[in-house]
MDTraj code that builds the backbone (N, CA, C; nanometers):
import mdtraj as md
import numpy as np

residues = "UNK UNK UNK UNK UNK UNK UNK UNK UNK UNK UNK UNK UNK UNK UNK UNK UNK UNK UNK UNK UNK UNK UNK UNK UNK UNK UNK UNK UNK UNK UNK UNK UNK UNK UNK UNK UNK UNK UNK UNK UNK UNK UNK UNK UNK UNK UNK UNK UNK UNK UNK UNK UNK UNK UNK UNK UNK UNK UNK UNK UNK UNK UNK UNK UNK UNK UNK UNK UNK UNK UNK UNK UNK UNK UNK UNK UNK UNK UNK UNK UNK UNK UNK UNK UNK UNK UNK UNK UNK UNK UNK UNK UNK UNK UNK UNK UNK UNK UNK UNK UNK UNK UNK UNK UNK UNK UNK UNK UNK UNK UNK UNK UNK UNK UNK UNK UNK UNK UNK UNK UNK UNK UNK UNK UNK UNK UNK UNK UNK UNK UNK UNK UNK UNK UNK UNK UNK UNK UNK UNK UNK UNK UNK UNK UNK UNK UNK UNK UNK UNK UNK UNK UNK UNK UNK UNK UNK UNK UNK UNK UNK UNK UNK UNK UNK UNK UNK UNK UNK UNK UNK UNK UNK UNK UNK UNK UNK UNK UNK UNK UNK UNK UNK UNK UNK UNK UNK UNK".split()
xyz = np.array([
    [13.4128, 2.5941, -0.7806],
    [13.2867, 2.5842, -0.8498],
    [13.2173, 2.7198, -0.8472],
    [13.1645, 2.7593, -0.9615],
    [13.0952, 2.8871, -0.9725],
    [12.9586, 2.8779, -0.9050],
    [12.9284, 2.9734, -0.8209],
    [12.8017, 2.9785, -0.7481],
    [12.6926, 3.0373, -0.8376],
    [12.5714, 2.9835, -0.8278],
    [12.4583, 3.0370, -0.9022],
    [12.4225, 3.1741, -0.8454],
    [12.4031, 3.2711, -0.9330],
    [12.3665, 3.4064, -0.8908],
    [12.2143, 3.4132, -0.8769],
    [12.1668, 3.3723, -0.7595],
    [12.0232, 3.3639, -0.7324],
    [11.9570, 3.5002, -0.7472],
    [12.0210, 3.6026, -0.6983],
    [11.9640, 3.7392, -0.7054],
    [11.9425, 3.7815, -0.8510],
    [12.0381, 3.7529, -0.9353],
    [12.0273, 3.7897, -1.0768],
    [11.9130, 3.7131, -1.1456],
    [11.8964, 3.5861, -1.1105],
    [11.7856, 3.5076, -1.1660],
    [11.6528, 3.5667, -1.1207],
    [11.6427, 3.6008, -0.9926],
    [11.5193, 3.6611, -0.9411],
    [11.4839, 3.7886, -1.0179],
    [11.5822, 3.8731, -1.0399],
    [11.5584, 3.9978, -1.1150],
    [11.5124, 3.9671, -1.2583],
    [11.5760, 3.8691, -1.3213],
    [11.5403, 3.8324, -1.4587],
    [11.3976, 3.7795, -1.4660],
    [11.3568, 3.6999, -1.3684],
    [11.2212, 3.6452, -1.3680],
    [11.1193, 3.7569, -1.3492],
    [11.1503, 3.8501, -1.2622],
    [11.0608, 3.9654, -1.2450],
    [11.0451, 4.0401, -1.3777],
    [11.1550, 4.0595, -1.4496],
    [11.1498, 4.1277, -1.5793],
    [11.0672, 4.0489, -1.6809],
    [11.0814, 3.9182, -1.6808],
    [11.0025, 3.8347, -1.7727],
    [10.8546, 3.8488, -1.7401],
    [10.8199, 3.8407, -1.6127],
    [10.6795, 3.8542, -1.5737],
    [10.6226, 3.9885, -1.6187],
    [10.7005, 4.0940, -1.5987],
    [10.6560, 4.2268, -1.6434],
    [10.6444, 4.2312, -1.7959],
    [10.7390, 4.1703, -1.8655],
    [10.7414, 4.1743, -2.0115],
    [10.6217, 4.1025, -2.0743],
    [10.5686, 4.0007, -2.0068],
    [10.4512, 3.9314, -2.0619],
    [10.3207, 3.9960, -2.0165],
    [10.3316, 4.1037, -1.9397],
    [10.2133, 4.1775, -1.8971],
    [10.1588, 4.1383, -1.7612],
    [10.2361, 4.0647, -1.6849],
    [10.1934, 4.0245, -1.5504],
    [10.2433, 4.1241, -1.4473],
    [10.1832, 4.1175, -1.3310],
    [10.2237, 4.2016, -1.2174],
    [10.3015, 4.1132, -1.1201],
    [10.4334, 4.1284, -1.1127],
    [10.5123, 4.0434, -1.0234],
    [10.4815, 4.0666, -0.8755],
    [10.4043, 4.1718, -0.8456],
    [10.3662, 4.1984, -0.7067],
    [10.2302, 4.1377, -0.6721],
    [10.1685, 4.0710, -0.7694],
    [10.0422, 4.0017, -0.7441],
    [10.0670, 3.8878, -0.6463],
    [9.9704, 3.8610, -0.5601],
    [9.9869, 3.7621, -0.4527],
    [10.0440, 3.6291, -0.5020],
    [9.9890, 3.5735, -0.6083],
    [10.0345, 3.4439, -0.6579],
    [10.1745, 3.4452, -0.7167],
    [10.2243, 3.5635, -0.7522],
    [10.3559, 3.5740, -0.8159],
    [10.4643, 3.6316, -0.7242],
    [10.4252, 3.6741, -0.6046],
    [10.5217, 3.7415, -0.5165],
    [10.6505, 3.6614, -0.4955],
    [10.6381, 3.5330, -0.4701],
    [10.7568, 3.4508, -0.4423],
    [10.8055, 3.3724, -0.5639],
    [10.7410, 3.3925, -0.6781],
    [10.7799, 3.3186, -0.7986],
    [10.9259, 3.3415, -0.8369],
    [10.9767, 3.4646, -0.8375],
    [11.1189, 3.4815, -0.8717],
    [11.2122, 3.4015, -0.7804],
    [11.1823, 3.3944, -0.6517],
    [11.2652, 3.3158, -0.5586],
    [11.2533, 3.1668, -0.5882],
    [11.1309, 3.1228, -0.6139],
    [11.1100, 2.9796, -0.6434],
    [11.1825, 2.9386, -0.7711],
    [11.1733, 3.0229, -0.8745],
    [11.2397, 2.9912, -1.0019],
    [11.3917, 2.9904, -0.9823],
    [11.4433, 3.0856, -0.9078],
    [11.5885, 3.0908, -0.8831],
    [11.6354, 2.9653, -0.8097],
    [11.5578, 2.9227, -0.7112],
    [11.5937, 2.8014, -0.6363],
    [11.5883, 2.6796, -0.7288],
    [11.4834, 2.6733, -0.8135],
    [11.4703, 2.5620, -0.9071],
    [11.5873, 2.5604, -1.0058],
    [11.6222, 2.6759, -1.0618],
    [11.7326, 2.6812, -1.1579],
    [11.8643, 2.6402, -1.0923],
    [11.8850, 2.6763, -0.9674],
    [12.0061, 2.6332, -0.8968],
    [12.0142, 2.4815, -0.8924],
    [11.8995, 2.4191, -0.8740],
    [11.8947, 2.2733, -0.8658],
    [11.9072, 2.2082, -1.0030],
    [11.8262, 2.2531, -1.1003],
    [11.8240, 2.1840, -1.2293],
    [11.9483, 2.2101, -1.3136],
    [12.0249, 2.3129, -1.2800],
    [12.1495, 2.3392, -1.3520],
    [12.2730, 2.3107, -1.2666],
    [12.2560, 2.2298, -1.1627],
    [12.3665, 2.2013, -1.0709],
    [12.4769, 2.1170, -1.1334],
    [12.4542, 2.0618, -1.2508],
    [12.5560, 1.9795, -1.3157],
    [12.6540, 2.0575, -1.4007],
    [12.6371, 2.1887, -1.4076],
    [12.7247, 2.2699, -1.4929],
    [12.8728, 2.2540, -1.4591],
    [12.9026, 2.2426, -1.3340],
    [13.0429, 2.2319, -1.2912],
    [13.0801, 2.0889, -1.2526],
    [12.9919, 1.9949, -1.2814],
    [13.0094, 1.8559, -1.2400],
    [13.0675, 1.7751, -1.3553],
    [13.1869, 1.7210, -1.3375],
    [13.2503, 1.6384, -1.4403],
    [13.2054, 1.4936, -1.4203],
    [13.1336, 1.4360, -1.5155],
    [13.0831, 1.2994, -1.4959],
    [13.1926, 1.1952, -1.4771],
    [13.3130, 1.2242, -1.5237],
    [13.4232, 1.1273, -1.5068],
    [13.4581, 1.1054, -1.3591],
    [13.4268, 1.2031, -1.2738],
    [13.4590, 1.1856, -1.1318],
    [13.3824, 1.0686, -1.0705],
    [13.2697, 1.0330, -1.1295],
    [13.1925, 0.9204, -1.0762],
    [13.2590, 0.7867, -1.1069],
    [13.3532, 0.7878, -1.1984],
    [13.4203, 0.6636, -1.2352],
    [13.5609, 0.6540, -1.1774],
    [13.5900, 0.7368, -1.0775],
    [13.7212, 0.7302, -1.0126],
    [13.7335, 0.6068, -0.9240],
    [13.6216, 0.5593, -0.8732],
    [13.6219, 0.4363, -0.7942],
    [13.6029, 0.3197, -0.8902],
    [13.7082, 0.2430, -0.9044],
    [13.7068, 0.1296, -0.9966],
    [13.7381, 0.0034, -0.9174],
    [13.6653, -0.1010, -0.9493],
    [13.6858, -0.2291, -0.8832],
    [13.7498, -0.3257, -0.9813],
    [13.8351, -0.4127, -0.9281],
    [13.8939, -0.5190, -1.0108],
    [13.8071, -0.6420, -0.9950],
    [13.7517, -0.6842, -1.1041],
    [13.6621, -0.7989, -1.1026],
    [13.6868, -0.8782, -1.2299],
    [13.6932, -1.0075, -1.2176],
    [13.7163, -1.0923, -1.3343],
    [13.5860, -1.1025, -1.4135],
    [13.5518, -0.9919, -1.4800],
    [13.4249, -0.9856, -1.5539],
    [13.4458, -0.9018, -1.6790],
    [13.4293, -0.9648, -1.7941],
    [13.4405, -0.8919, -1.9201],
    [13.3176, -0.9177, -2.0061],
    [13.2044, -0.9329, -1.9400],
    [13.0768, -0.9506, -2.0078],
    [12.9954, -0.8230, -1.9910],
    [12.8849, -0.8171, -2.0605],
    [12.8013, -0.6985, -2.0641],
    [12.7557, -0.6521, -1.9254],
    [12.7650, -0.5208, -1.9047],
    [12.7042, -0.4542, -1.7898],
    [12.6070, -0.3522, -1.8485],
    [12.4801, -0.3636, -1.8115],
    [12.3769, -0.2742, -1.8640],
    [12.2899, -0.2255, -1.7497],
    [12.2797, -0.0947, -1.7374],
    [12.1812, -0.0349, -1.6475],
    [12.0835, 0.0372, -1.7380],
    [11.9572, -0.0076, -1.7349],
    [11.8592, 0.0506, -1.8249],
    [11.7499, 0.1228, -1.7477],
    [11.6767, 0.2042, -1.8220],
    [11.5642, 0.2792, -1.7654],
    [11.6066, 0.3743, -1.6535],
    [11.7188, 0.4418, -1.6727],
    [11.7641, 0.5432, -1.5771],
    [11.6851, 0.6705, -1.6071],
    [11.5968, 0.7132, -1.5164],
    [11.5203, 0.8346, -1.5448],
    [11.6097, 0.9582, -1.5396],
    [11.5816, 1.0549, -1.6252],
    [11.6547, 1.1813, -1.6215],
    [11.5594, 1.2951, -1.6547],
    [11.5971, 1.4137, -1.6096],
    [11.5272, 1.5385, -1.6417],
    [11.6344, 1.6386, -1.6789],
    [11.6132, 1.7086, -1.7888],
    [11.7098, 1.8075, -1.8327],
    [11.6351, 1.9280, -1.8875],
    [11.7109, 2.0298, -1.9289],
    [11.6532, 2.1511, -1.9854],
    [11.7129, 2.1742, -2.1235],
    [11.6250, 2.1851, -2.2215],
    [11.6653, 2.2144, -2.3581],
    [11.7349, 2.3507, -2.3605],
    [11.8542, 2.3548, -2.4147],
    [11.9279, 2.4815, -2.4161],
    [11.8719, 2.5811, -2.5172],
    [11.7870, 2.5349, -2.6076],
    [11.7298, 2.6259, -2.7072],
    [11.6107, 2.7040, -2.6542],
    [11.5307, 2.6418, -2.5656],
    [11.4086, 2.7065, -2.5179],
    [11.4000, 2.7154, -2.3658],
    [11.4948, 2.6539, -2.2954],
    [11.4937, 2.6465, -2.1494],
    [11.3631, 2.5884, -2.0966],
    [11.3140, 2.4853, -2.1643],
    [11.2029, 2.4062, -2.1145],
    [11.2526, 2.2620, -2.0992],
    [11.1863, 2.1845, -2.0144],
    [11.2362, 2.0501, -1.9849],
    [11.2281, 1.9523, -2.1019],
    [11.3195, 1.8578, -2.0980],
    [11.3026, 1.7322, -2.1694],
    [11.3397, 1.6237, -2.0706],
    [11.2781, 1.5090, -2.0863],
    [11.2937, 1.4046, -1.9851],
    [11.2747, 1.2690, -2.0499],
    [11.3193, 1.1669, -1.9812],
    [11.3032, 1.0325, -2.0347],
    [11.3871, 0.9330, -1.9588],
    [11.4427, 0.8391, -2.0345],
    [11.5233, 0.7317, -1.9762],
    [11.6517, 0.7132, -2.0556],
    [11.7572, 0.6835, -1.9825],
    [11.8861, 0.6513, -2.0437],
    [11.9165, 0.5040, -2.0162],
    [11.9822, 0.4426, -2.1115],
    [12.0258, 0.3035, -2.0997],
    [12.1766, 0.3051, -2.1252],
    [12.2530, 0.2558, -2.0287],
    [12.3986, 0.2648, -2.0362],
    [12.4578, 0.1245, -2.0272],
    [12.5347, 0.0879, -2.1303],
    [12.5965, -0.0444, -2.1351],
    [12.7460, -0.0302, -2.1617],
    [12.8229, -0.1214, -2.1018],
    [12.9652, -0.1277, -2.1352],
    [13.0157, -0.2697, -2.1184],
    [13.1221, -0.2982, -2.1928],
    [13.1915, -0.4266, -2.1819],
    [13.3255, -0.4001, -2.1130],
    [13.3376, -0.4387, -1.9862],
    [13.4613, -0.4110, -1.9123],
    [13.5830, -0.4755, -1.9788],
    [13.6971, -0.4144, -1.9577],
    [13.8238, -0.4672, -2.0082],
    [13.9239, -0.4671, -1.8935],
    [13.9967, -0.5759, -1.8822],
    [14.1004, -0.5840, -1.7791],
    [14.0447, -0.5839, -1.6377],
    [13.9187, -0.6244, -1.6237],
    [13.8597, -0.6316, -1.4908],
    [13.8198, -0.4985, -1.4307],
    [13.8225, -0.3907, -1.5104],
    [13.7870, -0.2577, -1.4585],
    [13.6360, -0.2368, -1.4655],
    [13.5716, -0.2431, -1.3480],
    [13.4284, -0.2172, -1.3396],
    [13.4054, -0.1054, -1.2388],
    [13.2899, -0.0426, -1.2507],
    [13.2528, 0.0643, -1.1575],
    [13.1205, 0.0284, -1.0926],
    [13.0861, 0.0988, -0.9874],
    [12.9581, 0.0754, -0.9223],
    [12.8433, 0.1089, -1.0153],
    [12.7381, 0.0312, -1.0093],
    [12.6238, 0.0527, -1.0981],
    [12.5610, 0.1901, -1.0783],
    [12.5571, 0.2363, -0.9540],
    [12.4973, 0.3678, -0.9273],
    [12.5779, 0.4795, -0.9925],
    [12.7047, 0.4547, -1.0186],
    [12.7889, 0.5579, -1.0810],
    [12.7432, 0.5880, -1.2228],
    [12.6911, 0.4876, -1.2912],
    [12.6398, 0.5085, -1.4266],
    [12.5182, 0.6020, -1.4221],
    [12.4301, 0.5787, -1.3259],
    [12.3122, 0.6650, -1.3103],
    [12.3525, 0.8055, -1.2666],
    [12.4514, 0.8161, -1.1783],
    [12.4968, 0.9480, -1.1322],
    [12.5595, 1.0289, -1.2464],
    [12.6299, 0.9622, -1.3345],
    [12.6897, 1.0323, -1.4482],
    [12.5806, 1.0863, -1.5406],
    [12.4769, 1.0069, -1.5651],
    [12.3644, 1.0536, -1.6468],
    [12.3024, 1.1765, -1.5824],
    [12.2780, 1.1702, -1.4526],
    [12.2153, 1.2820, -1.3815],
    [12.3019, 1.4080, -1.3877],
    [12.4316, 1.3926, -1.3680],
    [12.5218, 1.5085, -1.3700],
    [12.5200, 1.5780, -1.5057],
    [12.5222, 1.5002, -1.6119],
    [12.5246, 1.5575, -1.7464],
    [12.3892, 1.6190, -1.7817],
    [12.2825, 1.5594, -1.7314],
    [12.1481, 1.6115, -1.7598],
    [12.1229, 1.7447, -1.6899],
    [12.1892, 1.7704, -1.5794],
    [12.1624, 1.8913, -1.5007],
    [12.2438, 2.0101, -1.5497],
    [12.2209, 2.0442, -1.6746],
    [12.2810, 2.1627, -1.7363],
    [12.1993, 2.1949, -1.8608],
    [12.2045, 2.3172, -1.9098],
    [12.1372, 2.3429, -2.0376],
    [12.1958, 2.2449, -2.1392],
    [12.1090, 2.1728, -2.2103],
    [12.1592, 2.0545, -2.2779],
    [12.0883, 2.0274, -2.4098],
    [12.1561, 1.9520, -2.4929],
    [12.0982, 1.8877, -2.6112],
    [12.1023, 1.7372, -2.5842],
    [12.0005, 1.6665, -2.6262],
    [11.9976, 1.5226, -2.6006],
    [12.1154, 1.4526, -2.6671],
    [12.1523, 1.4974, -2.7860],
    [12.2653, 1.4355, -2.8555],
    [12.3944, 1.4502, -2.7749],
    [12.4157, 1.5687, -2.7165],
    [12.5362, 1.5925, -2.6370],
    [12.5336, 1.5121, -2.5074],
    [12.4169, 1.5048, -2.4442],
    [12.4030, 1.4269, -2.3214],
    [12.4466, 1.2832, -2.3480],
    [12.3966, 1.2258, -2.4553],
    [12.4253, 1.0868, -2.4913],
    [12.5753, 1.0662, -2.5138],
    [12.6350, 1.1515, -2.5948],
    [12.7776, 1.1384, -2.6269],
    [12.8668, 1.1639, -2.5064],
    [12.8307, 1.2594, -2.4232],
    [12.9139, 1.2929, -2.3060],
    [12.9194, 1.1769, -2.2084],
    [12.8053, 1.1121, -2.1842],
    [12.8050, 0.9966, -2.0939],
    [12.8922, 0.8857, -2.1524],
    [12.8758, 0.8563, -2.2805],
    [12.9557, 0.7500, -2.3440],
    [13.1047, 0.7811, -2.3379],
    [13.1414, 0.9035, -2.3735],
    [13.2835, 0.9402, -2.3755],
    [13.3449, 0.9393, -2.2352],
    [13.2669, 0.9758, -2.1348],
    [13.3172, 0.9746, -1.9970],
    [13.3516, 0.8330, -1.9528],
    [13.2686, 0.7385, -1.9924],
    [13.2947, 0.5985, -1.9572],
    [13.4179, 0.5475, -2.0312],
    [13.4277, 0.5793, -2.1594],
    [13.5432, 0.5366, -2.2386],
    [13.6726, 0.5911, -2.1780],
    [13.6744, 0.7202, -2.1475],
    [13.7955, 0.7836, -2.0946],
    [13.8331, 0.7315, -1.9568],
    [13.7348, 0.6973, -1.8766],
    [13.7627, 0.6569, -1.7385],
    [13.7881, 0.5080, -1.7223],
    [13.7099, 0.4247, -1.7883],
    [13.7186, 0.2796, -1.7676],
    [13.7941, 0.2059, -1.8771],
    [13.8129, 0.2700, -1.9929],
    [13.8800, 0.2079, -2.1064],
    [13.8239, 0.0690, -2.1377],
    [13.6901, 0.0589, -2.1522],
    [13.6288, -0.0721, -2.1770],
    [13.6448, -0.1168, -2.3215],
    [13.6036, -0.2411, -2.3477],
    [13.6013, -0.2908, -2.4855],
    [13.5027, -0.2098, -2.5695],
    [13.3937, -0.1684, -2.5064],
    [13.2929, -0.0923, -2.5784],
    [13.1926, -0.0274, -2.4848],
    [13.1262, 0.0749, -2.5354],
    [13.0228, 0.1473, -2.4605],
    [12.9069, 0.1744, -2.5553],
    [12.7876, 0.1649, -2.5004],
    [12.6682, 0.2019, -2.5759],
    [12.5743, 0.2758, -2.4816],
    [12.5340, 0.3954, -2.5226],
    [12.4391, 0.4746, -2.4460],
    [12.3229, 0.5077, -2.5380],
    [12.2030, 0.4742, -2.4933],
    [12.0807, 0.5047, -2.5675],
    [11.9945, 0.5913, -2.4771],
    [11.9495, 0.7047, -2.5299],
    [11.8668, 0.7968, -2.4528],
    [11.7353, 0.8181, -2.5273],
    [11.6254, 0.8008, -2.4560],
    [11.4913, 0.8252, -2.5096],
    [11.4342, 0.9437, -2.4338],
    [11.3966, 1.0493, -2.5058],
    [11.3481, 1.1681, -2.4378],
    [11.2255, 1.2292, -2.5026],
    [11.1430, 1.2882, -2.4190],
    [11.0303, 1.3683, -2.4664],
    [11.0633, 1.5135, -2.4386],
    [11.0521, 1.5954, -2.5421],
    [11.0926, 1.7355, -2.5341],
    [10.9709, 1.8262, -2.5258],
    [10.9622, 1.9015, -2.4172],
    [10.8488, 1.9915, -2.3989],
    [10.8463, 2.1018, -2.5053],
    [10.9604, 2.1318, -2.5672],
    [10.9613, 2.2310, -2.6750],
    [10.8867, 2.1788, -2.7976],
    [10.8685, 2.0473, -2.8079],
    [10.7879, 1.9892, -2.9152],
    [10.6458, 1.9596, -2.8685],
    [10.6264, 1.9515, -2.7384],
    [10.4970, 1.9134, -2.6819],
    [10.4064, 2.0336, -2.6602],
    [10.4605, 2.1393, -2.5991],
    [10.3761, 2.2512, -2.5586],
    [10.3848, 2.3723, -2.6498],
    [10.4750, 2.3698, -2.7462],
    [10.4903, 2.4822, -2.8394],
    [10.5276, 2.4260, -2.9768],
    [10.5412, 2.5105, -3.0718],
    [10.5845, 2.4664, -3.2041],
    [10.4922, 2.3629, -3.2646],
    [10.5450, 2.2457, -3.2918],
    [10.4705, 2.1403, -3.3606],
    [10.3606, 2.0786, -3.2727],
    [10.3717, 2.0912, -3.1418],
    [10.2713, 2.0434, -3.0447],
    [10.2368, 1.8958, -3.0657],
    [10.3343, 1.8109, -3.0430],
    [10.3158, 1.6669, -3.0585],
    [10.3514, 1.5937, -2.9295],
    [10.2617, 1.5990, -2.8285],
    [10.2899, 1.5290, -2.7025],
    [10.3076, 1.3794, -2.7255],
    [10.3981, 1.3215, -2.6519],
    [10.4242, 1.1790, -2.6607],
    [10.5294, 1.1408, -2.7630],
    [10.5675, 1.2340, -2.8514],
    [10.6734, 1.2038, -2.9481],
    [10.8047, 1.1861, -2.8723],
    [10.8751, 1.0797, -2.9026],
    [11.0017, 1.0511, -2.8355],
    [11.1178, 1.0657, -2.9331],
    [11.2256, 1.1207, -2.8826],
    [11.3497, 1.1304, -2.9585],
    [11.4460, 1.0270, -2.9010],
    [11.5082, 0.9482, -2.9875],
    [11.6035, 0.8466, -2.9438],
    [11.7399, 0.8827, -3.0009],
    [11.8391, 0.8890, -2.9125],
    [11.9771, 0.9127, -2.9554],
    [12.0631, 0.7977, -2.9044],
    [12.1694, 0.7710, -2.9776],
    [12.2564, 0.6606, -2.9408],
    [12.4016, 0.7009, -2.9639],
    [12.4858, 0.6606, -2.8711],
    [12.6304, 0.6767, -2.8869],
    [12.6934, 0.5394, -2.8679],
    [12.7676, 0.4947, -2.9669],
    [12.8345, 0.3648, -2.9593],
    [12.9844, 0.3870, -2.9740],
    [13.0583, 0.3178, -2.8936],
    [13.2038, 0.3288, -2.8948],
    [13.2636, 0.1880, -2.8913],
    [13.3832, 0.1751, -2.9458],
    [13.4570, 0.0488, -2.9388],
    [13.3878, -0.0646, -3.0101],
    [13.3810, -0.1776, -2.9451],
    [13.3307, -0.3000, -3.0067],
    [13.1867, -0.2859, -3.0557],
    [13.1066, -0.2012, -2.9918],
    [12.9681, -0.1844, -3.0362],
    [12.9586, -0.1088, -3.1690],
    [13.0623, -0.0328, -3.1993],
    [13.0697, 0.0345, -3.3293],
    [13.0987, -0.0670, -3.4397],
    [13.1834, -0.1611, -3.4071],
    [13.2351, -0.2545, -3.5060],
    [13.1514, -0.3813, -3.5209],
    [13.0954, -0.4294, -3.4099],
    [13.0272, -0.5591, -3.4086],
    [12.8759, -0.5360, -3.3974],
    [12.8082, -0.5489, -3.5113],
    [12.6642, -0.5222, -3.5150],
    [12.5835, -0.6268, -3.4382],
    [12.6370, -0.7466, -3.4229],
    [12.5694, -0.8507, -3.3445],
    [12.5673, -0.8117, -3.1972],
    [12.6809, -0.7643, -3.1467],
    [12.6867, -0.7206, -3.0064],
    [12.5952, -0.5996, -2.9845],
    [12.5930, -0.5087, -3.0804],
    [12.5061, -0.3916, -3.0711],
    [12.3593, -0.4359, -3.0660],
    [12.3210, -0.5285, -3.1530],
    [12.1829, -0.5775, -3.1571],
    [12.1458, -0.6475, -3.0267],
    [12.2419, -0.7182, -2.9668],
    [12.2163, -0.7855, -2.8399],
    [12.1800, -0.6848, -2.7306],
    [12.2570, -0.5771, -2.7227],
    [12.2279, -0.4744, -2.6213],
    [12.0914, -0.4113, -2.6479],
    [12.0627, -0.3806, -2.7723],
    [11.9330, -0.3203, -2.8065],
    [11.8173, -0.4135, -2.7697],
    [11.8362, -0.5458, -2.7857],
    [11.7306, -0.6396, -2.7491],
    [11.7094, -0.6414, -2.5985],
    [11.8170, -0.6297, -2.5205],
    [11.8032, -0.6229, -2.3741],
    [11.7322, -0.4962, -2.3319],
    [11.7596, -0.3862, -2.4007],
    [11.6957, -0.2583, -2.3671],
    [11.5455, -0.2657, -2.3932],
    [11.5055, -0.3290, -2.5036],
    [11.3631, -0.3378, -2.5404],
    [11.2837, -0.4217, -2.4416],
    [11.3458, -0.5254, -2.3844],
    [11.2736, -0.6181, -2.2934],
    [11.2728, -0.5703, -2.1513],
])
top = md.Topology()
chain = top.add_chain()
for i, resn in enumerate(residues, 1):
    res = top.add_residue(resn, chain, resSeq=i)
    for name in ("N", "CA", "C"):
        top.add_atom(name, md.element.get_by_symbol(name[0]), res)
traj = md.Trajectory(xyz[None], top)
């Protein structure tokens, strides 16, 4: 795994502070480069994390009905502006052949994918594809609702606007009744 270059981040933050006309040696900013470097190490820790590893533990269970974990909170960084976007992910799958995974693994996969410079559309698709590749279920549906600070604090300045993305695979692509059922569970 590639190590985060904390020193390089610190230098870059000092340059940014100078470039906007601030004094990086001012009391309130003295430790800011270190704090930002530590934060970036944490918020980008998913760069080398393959979400499929969370689905290596599979249980055999006589269950081929819906599994849905909803309202999984996530925080990510928009790769276009390096400002946060955050919200909730809803992850559903229909197991096949008794292959189920731990519920926490679904949340861990969302977190791993979110902890990298990201687009919400890619986050949604990556989680869905990881489940398909690892569990080979009848179907997968991932719905992500996010608020993007690049739309809230700059540009169009529309706080509270939510972006919804969806990735559907397998039976949820083909069967609109099953898709509607999952969406109704997510809403309630």
